[in-house]
N, C-alpha and C positions, 0 to 999 in steps of 0.2 A: 175133685179134679177128674175130668174124663177126656182122654185124648184118643183119637182114632187114626189108624194107619191103613192105607190101601196102596196098591201098585198094580201095574201091568193089566190095565183094563183094555188097552188097545182099541179105543173107541174109533169108529169109522162109520160112514153113512150106510155101508152094506150090512151092518149088524144092528138093526133097529131094536131088537129085543134087548140087547145089552145096553143100548143107549137109554131105553126106557127104564131099565133096572137101575142104572146109575142115577138117573134124574130122580127116580123115586127114593133112592137111598139118600140123596142130598136133601130132599124135602121132608122125609119121614124119620130118618135115623140121625142125621147130623145135628139138627137143631137141639139146643140144650146141652151140647158138649162144649168143651173149652177150647179145642183146637182140632183141626183136620190136617193130616200130613199125606201128601200124594207123592210117593217115592218113585216116580218115573214111569215112562211108557203109558201115560194116561191116554194119549192118542196113538193110533197106529203109526202115524208120522206127522211131523210138523215141519212145513216147508219154509216157515218164516212168519213174522208177525203181520206182514201185509196180506196174509190169508185169513185174517180175523173176520173179514166181512162175508166169507163163505157161509151160507146158511147153517150148515152143520156145526162148524167151529163156533159161530156166534151163539148157537143154541147151548152148547156145552159151557161156554164162557159165561153166558148170562145165568145159567143154572148155578154155577160156582159163585158168581157175584152175589146172588140172592142169599147165600148162606152167610148169616151175620155172626161170624166168629173168625178168629185168626186162622188163616189158611196158609200152608207152606207147601211149595212145590219144588221137588228136587228132580232135575231133568234126568231122563233115561237115555238109552241108546237110540230111541225112536224120536224123542222130542227135545233134544238138547239145544234146539234153535229157538227156544222160548226167549223172549226179550222183554223190554220195559212195557211195550204196548200190551203184551199178553198179561202182564201183572196188573196193569191198569184196568183191563177188561174183566179180570176175574177177582180183583181185590186180594190177590195172593202175593206172598213174598217168595221170591226165587232164592233157593239155597244153593250153596256150592256143592261140588261133587261129593265131598265128605264133610260132615259137620257134626259136632257134639251138642246136643240139647239136653237140658235137665227135664227128664220125664218122671214126674211124681217123686222127685228127690233122687233119681238115679241118673247120673251122666250117661247118656246113651248115644252111640255112634249111629248116624243115619247115612245111608248111601243107597244107590240103585242096586249095586251088586255086580255089575259087569267087570269092574276093575279087579274083582277077586278071582275071575276065571282066567288065571294067568297061563294055564296050559294051552289055551287057544291063542297061540302067538300071532297068527294071521289077523285075528280080530283085534288084538291089542295094538298091533302096528297100524291098522286102519283107524282105530279109535284115536290114537295119538295124532294122526294126521288131521282128521276132521275136527278135532277139538282145538286145533291151533287157530289163533286169531287171523292169520293170513288166509287160511282155507275158508274160514267163516265169511270174511269180507268178500273174497272172490266169489264164493257161492251165492251169497245174498245179493250180489250186484247183478246177477242174471235175472231174466224175466221169470215170473212166478211159474208160468207153464213149463218152461225149460227145467226149472228146479224140480217140479213134480215128476217130470218124465225121468230125470236122473234118479230120483228117489225110488221110483217104481222099478227101474232097471237094477238098482242096488238091492232092493228087496228080493227080486227074482233070483239074482245071483246068490244072495245070502241063503235063500231056501234051498237052492241046488247044492251049495256047499255043506249045509247042515246034514244032508243025506249021506255025506261021506265022512262025517265026524262022529267019533264015539260019544256016547252020552257022558262019559266021565270028563272028556275034554271041555264040554260045555257047562260043567258044574264048577263050583268054587274049588280052589286049591287050598288044602289045609294050612300050608305055610303062609299063603296070602292072608287068610283069616287071622292066624296068630299074629302076623306082622301088623295088621290093622288094629287089633286089640292093643298090642304093645305100643304102637306109634301114638295112639290117642289116650292111652292110660285109662281105659274104661273096662267095665265088666259086662256091658250089654250092647248089643248091636241089632239093628233092624235093616233088612234089605229085601229086595225082590229080585227081578231079572230071570232067575233060573226057573220060575214057575213051580218050584218044588216045595210046596207048603210044608213047613216042619219047624220044630224047635230043637236046637242042638246045644249040647253042653260041651265046653272046651276047658282045658287046663292051660293057662297062659301065665308064665312067670310065677308059677306057684299059686295062682288064683283061679277060682271057678268063674267061668264066663258063660253067658247065655247069648245065643244067636237066634233071633226070630226071622224066619224066612216067610215072606208073604207069598201067597199064591196068585195066579192070574184069575181073571173073571171070564166066564164062559157065556156064550150067546144062547142061553137057555133060561127058562123060568125058574130054574132050581135055586138061583141065588148067587150072591157074590161074597167072598170071604173078606174079613177085615180083622185087624188086631186092635183091641181096646185096652187102655190102661186107666183104671179108676180105683176107687177105694177098695175094691175087691182084688186088686192086683192086675196081672196080665191075663187077658182072656181072648181066646179065638172065638170069633162069631161068624155066623152066616146070615146075610140079609136075604129074606124071602118076602116079597110083597104079599 
């Protein structure tokens, strides 16, 4: 069994090197594995499934569709508006915000990671609002161009606010991590969001727990990071064409 995990690619038309890197990864690394997990922020933003016909979005969805293996997508804070049409276009199964899957015999908690950053109370309040069904329906009822403009405005304000936040506020809170381990009764967790690639050990309820943090991908030829679980255990890998 070999399972791959990636997150935080932030794909967009203005990053062609990164787009090519990811498409090469799908063609050359993914085949022959048993499953691919995409744990959020695959796109820089997703304005709704009615944007599937945009050439760039269609290119990425087609590349994913061509991968003949089980694909799982867990939405991030940039692409939580994925819907049924996205799943049909990619052949992927959409996962809830927190889910436990058996990975090589180990029940493993999968999540994007933004819910663990509880010190950022302003973001958590915003997240609760936009993840509500009422907000989603109201937003998606607007014309696509209007939605994209609102997203651009939100992104600009978010970048401005980041400049005033400490790095610790934008990282996970230890208690939130412990609560997640306890809530799901697992000893392994995988998430992205913080872009702080690392492996952490935790003691929760008297048990040793492991938290794998996925890194982001960069718009350079140097490669993209991913986590693989196979017969050799858990391995950090870098894809370089």
